[in-house]
C-alpha positions in Angstrom: -29.0 6.9 22.3 -29.1 7.3 18.5 -26.4 9.9 18.7 -24.1 7.6 20.7 -24.6 4.8 18.2 -24.0 7.1 15.3 -20.8 8.4 16.8 -19.7 4.8 17.4 -20.0 4.0 13.7 -18.3 7.3 12.8 -15.4 6.6 15.1 -15.2 3.0 13.7 -14.9 4.4 10.2 -12.1 6.8 11.4 -10.2 3.9 13.0 -10.5 1.8 9.8 -9.3 4.6 7.7 -6.3 5.2 9.9 -5.5 1.5 9.8 -5.7 1.5 6.1 -3.2 4.4 5.8 -0.7 2.8 8.2 -1.1 -0.8 6.9 -1.4 -0.2 3.2 0.4 2.9 2.3 3.4 2.4 4.7 4.1 -1.3 4.1 7.3 -2.9 5.2 10.0 -3.7 2.7 9.3 -7.5 2.9 5.5 -7.4 2.5 3.7 -6.2 -0.6 0.5 -4.3 -0.4 -2.5 -6.6 0.0 -5.1 -5.1 -2.3 -7.8 -7.4 -1.1 -7.3 -6.1 2.4 -7.4 -2.5 1.2 -10.6 -3.1 -0.8 -12.3 -4.8 2.1 -11.2 -2.0 4.5 -12.6 0.6 2.1 -15.9 -1.2 1.8 -16.3 -1.6 5.5 -15.3 2.0 6.1 -18.0 3.2 3.6 -20.6 0.9 5.2 -19.8 2.4 8.7 -20.1 5.9 7.3 -23.5 5.1 5.6 -24.8 3.5 8.8 -23.7 6.6 10.8 -25.4 8.9 8.4 -28.6 6.9 8.3 -28.8 6.8 12.1 -27.9 10.5 12.6 -30.4 11.8 9.9 -33.4 9.6 10.8 -32.9 9.4 14.5 -32.9 5.7 14.5 -32.9 2.6 12.4 
């Protein structure tokens, strides 16, 4: 069960990273880059990676 939860958080971090690349580094011509959105996305991605690492190494919370 811990492996499934760990993989869930790891996949969530991958999805957030992909969204950041598409949304922030390929902006449309009309919309500027929202740095607040980028920073929040990076913070959440790192949090998901840390949670996945903790769960996978310790085998639980």
